[in-house]
N, C-alpha and C positions, 0 to 999 in steps of 0.2 A: 757722450762727451768724456774725454779723459779727465782724470783728477786735476791735472795741471791746468787744462783748459777751463774747467769749472771754477777753480780758485781765481784764475785771472779774470774770467768773465764776471763772476760775482763781485770781485774787487772793483772792476770798472763801474759796474752798476751801483755799488756802494758809494764810490767817489762821486758819481753823477747825482746820487740822492743827496749827498752832503752839499754839493754845489747848488742844486736846484732848491734846496731848503734855505740856503744862506743868501743867495743872490736875489731872488724875487720874493719879497716879503710885503704882503698887503695887510696892514693892521686890521684885526677883527674888532668891530665895535663892542664895547661892554665886556671885553675879556682881556687877559694878558697875552693872548696868543696872536697869531697872524696866519693868513693864508699863504701857501707856497706851492711850488710844483714838485716837491719831494715825493708826495704821495703818487703822483703820476708815474714817476720812475718805479716806485714800489709795485704798482699795479702792472706796469709793463713787464717787470721782472717776473711777477706771478703768472702773467699770461704766457710768457716765453719759456720760463724754467720751472713752472709748477709751484707747489706749496713750499718745498724746501728752499728754492731760490727766492720766493717771495718773503719767507720768514727771515732768511739771512740778510738779504738786501734791506728789507724794512727795518729789522731790529738793529743791525750793526750800523748801517748807513745813517739812520735817523738818530741813534744814540750818539754817534760821533759828531753829528751836526749840533746836537744839544751841548756837548762838551765844548766844542769850538766856539759856540755862541754865548757861552757863559751860563748856560742852564744845566750845569752838571748834576744838580740835585734831581733833575728829571730824567737823566740818562737811563737808569735802570727801569724806570716806568716806561719810558719810550721804547726801550729794547723789547719789552713784553708787548706793549700796546701796538706798536707799529709792526713788530714781528708777527703778531697774530693777525693783523690786518692783511699782510702779504700772504700768510699761510691760508687764511680763510678764502681770500680772493683766488689764490691758485687752486685750492681744492674745489671750489665751486666752478671755476672756469673749466675744469676737467670734465664737467658734466655736459650732456648734450645741450641743455638749455643755456648753460653758462657760455658756451662758445657762440650761441646765437645771440645772446644778450649779455655781452661782457660788462656793460654798465651796471647791470643788476648784481653780477658776481662781485664786482669791485665795490659797488655801493654797500653791499652787505658787509664786506671787509671793512669799509670806512665806518660803518655803524659800530662794529665790534671794537674798532680802535677808540671811538668816542666813549663807549661804555667802559673800556679799560682805563682811560684817563679819568673818567668820572669816579670810578671806584677807588682809584689811588688818591685822588684829590679829596675824597671824603675823609680819609685818614689824615691828610695834610692840613686841610682848611675847614672841615666840617661839611655836612650835607648841603646846607643852603648856599654856602660860598662855592662849593664844587659845581653846583647847578649853573652858575654864571658862565662857566667855560663850556658847558655841554653843547649848547647850540652852535658855538663857533667850531668846536671839534667835529660836529656832524657836518657842518658846512665845509670844513677842510676835507673830510673824507669824500664827500660827494663831489666837490670841486675836482679833486684828484681822479675820481672815478670817471667823470665826464671827460676830462682832458685825456686820460689814458685810453678810454674807449674810442674817442675820435682818432687819436694817433694810431691806435691798433687797427682800426678799420681802414685808415689810409695806407698803412704799411704792411698789412697782413700778408699780402702776396709777395712782398719783397724781403721779409725777414724769415730767417730760419729758426724754428723752434728747436732748442737743444735741451733734452731732458736726460 
């Protein structure tokens, strides 16, 4: 893919991440967060464009959504946590078992994201308070992993992977 094509394609996926994060929000019980389909887009980017695309789409798209939603304090944390989510999913998807079981590759990425938020929130709120959001973040990552894997399985013969 040419540099211009890469920039435009990643930009479209980043915008889609923002939209899917902002539009569909299902409040997560006992946490300040919510479930959304932004992670689905991150995982699709990781499946289609690899670890670099997963990192950029996840980090920039999700951090931008935080800023636009008024959660700017989380934007740097989100950049790292969601960026690593996409990076890990893309890296694992490139293995032979990752292509056979994309839900596992994405699920591991989602768990990495939840751990990233947990570690950051320890410094923000303390260990016990940070633990409150941990299950919701795991649920968010796994929700996105399942949604992306279903979408990928339906579309895999129709999409062109560009790396």
